[in-house]
ZAMARGU-4260 file (C-alpha; in steps of 0.2 Angstrom, whole numbers, plus 5000, padded with zeros to 4 digits):
<rodrens>
0) 5503/5396/5494 | 5504/5400/5476 | 5493/5415/5473 | 5507/5423/5484 | 5513/5426/5503
5) 5511/5437/5519 | 5524/5447/5528 | 5523/5455/5544 | 5529/5472/5546 | 5526/5474/5565
10) 5508/5474/5567 | 5504/5477/5549 | 5498/5461/5539 | 5506/5465/5519 | 5503/5452/5506
15) 5516/5451/5490 | 5506/5444/5477 | 5512/5431/5464 | 5512/5446/5450 | 5523/5455/5464
20) 5537/5444/5463 | 5549/5447/5452 | 5548/5431/5437 | 5562/5422/5439 | 5553/5416/5457
25) 5543/5403/5457 | 5533/5394/5468 | 5540/5374/5474 | 5527/5368/5485 | 5537/5352/5483
30) 5548/5357/5497 | 5548/5356/5514 | 5541/5370/5519 | 5533/5375/5503 | 5544/5391/5497
35) 5548/5403/5483 | 5563/5400/5474 | 5573/5409/5461 | 5589/5400/5451 | 5596/5414/5446
40) 5612/5415/5454 | 5624/5399/5449 | 5626/5397/5471 | 5613/5392/5482 | 5595/5397/5477
45) 5588/5410/5485 | 5571/5406/5493 | 5556/5414/5500 | 5551/5401/5514 | 5542/5405/5532
50) 5551/5417/5545 | 5562/5423/5527 | 5567/5440/5530 | 5563/5452/5515 | 5563/5470/5510
55) 5548/5474/5502 | 5535/5490/5497 | 5522/5494/5501 | 5509/5500/5486 | 5494/5501/5495
60) 5484/5498/5512 | 5466/5494/5513 | 5456/5501/5530 | 5441/5491/5538 | 5435/5497/5553
65) 5444/5486/5567 | 5460/5480/5551 | 5472/5488/5540 | 5479/5478/5528 | 5493/5481/5514
70) 5499/5476/5499 | 5516/5475/5493 | 5530/5471/5481 | 5546/5465/5480 | 5552/5467/5460
75) 5560/5484/5462 | 5577/5485/5462 | 5589/5481/5481 | 5570/5472/5485 | 5568/5453/5493
80) 5578/5442/5503 | 5589/5448/5516
</rodrens>
């Protein structure tokens, strides 16, 4: 959604906030399915949509009694769509 996206690293759910996504990527709610799109390249736009494979870095974790969650970023070199 426009707040960011969830990824799965094995059994670990990771949330990537829109603040941890490069500034050149915008949320396109009109695409089907809704996705984050980058228009930097002259070729096809880079899209992050459901079932996309992304390389991310985990920056924090949160532990509950029954669950572990993580926060990630793709706003660094070599991170993003694979």
